[in-house]
N, C-alpha and C positions, 0 to 999 in steps of 0.2 A: 291244172287245178280243176277239181270236180266238186260241185257243191255238196255232194254226199260225203266228201272227205273232210269238210271243214265244219267247225262249230258255227252255228247260226248266232251271230251277235246282234246287239241292239242296232248297230250300224247297218247290217243287212236289212233289218226290219224298217229302218228309216228310208233306205234306198227304195225298198218295195212299197213305201208309203203305208205300211201296216200300223205304224205308230206315228203320232204327230211329232213334228219338230219345227223349230222356227227357222225355216229355210230363207236365206238371203240371196242365194244365187244357185242356178242350176243350168247345166248344158248337157250335151250328150255324154261327156266324159266325167264330170265332176259335180258334186253336190257340196254346197257350203251352207253351214247352219250354225246357229248360236250354241255355245257350250252351255249345258244346263247348270254348271257349277263354275261360273266365270271367275277368272283370276285377274281380270283387267276390265276397264270400261267397254272395250271391244275385245271379245274372246270368241273366235270362230273356229270351227273344225272343217277341214277339207278332206273329202274322201273320194276315191275313184268309184264310179258307178258300174262300170262294165265288169261282168263276172271274170273275164280273162285278165283283168287288171287287179284282181283281188290278191292281196298278200297280207298275211297276218301281222308282220312286223318287218322292220329293216333287216333283222337277223335272217329272215327267210327269203330275202330277195334272190332271184334266179336270173339267168340271162333273159328269160321271157318277161320278167317283171321289173327289171332294172330301170326301165324308163319311168316307172310310176312316181317315185319321189320327185324327180325333176318336173314331171307334168304338174304335180301338186304345187310345187314351188312357183312355177311359171303362172299357174292360175291364180295363186295368191298375189303375185306381183301385179298381174293385170287387174285383178279385183281391187286391190288397194289403190292403184293409180286411178282407176275409174271412180272410186268413192272419195278420192282426195285424202286418203290416209297416207301421210308422208313419213311417218315413223312407226315401226312395228317390229315385233319379234316373231320369228318362225321357229317352231320346235317340233321335233319328232321325239316321242318317248320310246325307248327301245327296251323291250322285255320288262318283266316284273321289277327287276332291280333298277331299271331306269324310269320307273313310274308309269309304265304302260298299263292301263286298266282294261281297255277294250282291245282285243286282239284282231284288229282290222286296221291296217296301216292308215294313219291319219296325221294330218299336219295341223298344228295349232297356229293360228294367227292372232297375236295379241297386240293391242295398242292402247295407250292412255287416251287416245282420241276417241270420242264417241262416234259410233257408226251412224 
């Protein structure tokens, strides 16, 4: 993956801190922030931060990026446990037909529990 070959999305700008977002967790691998159009009391987005982990959608996974969805799921699991969120839904939207609006692989974590 080369940054010159991909469209610069709003999530790229969030990772680079070029635009504000309501970040609730960050480490070397993942950024977790609140969805600007929440569909649940807690609606968070998880994205990979490293350029080498970028993939636009599940459709575009390769051998080199196949670990990314599992990494996001594990980070969601750890975050929810640490925050005491005991029931939640994890969702990947795949392609335009699957409701994907931003072509930067991201995981939705939604819960009826307030964060």
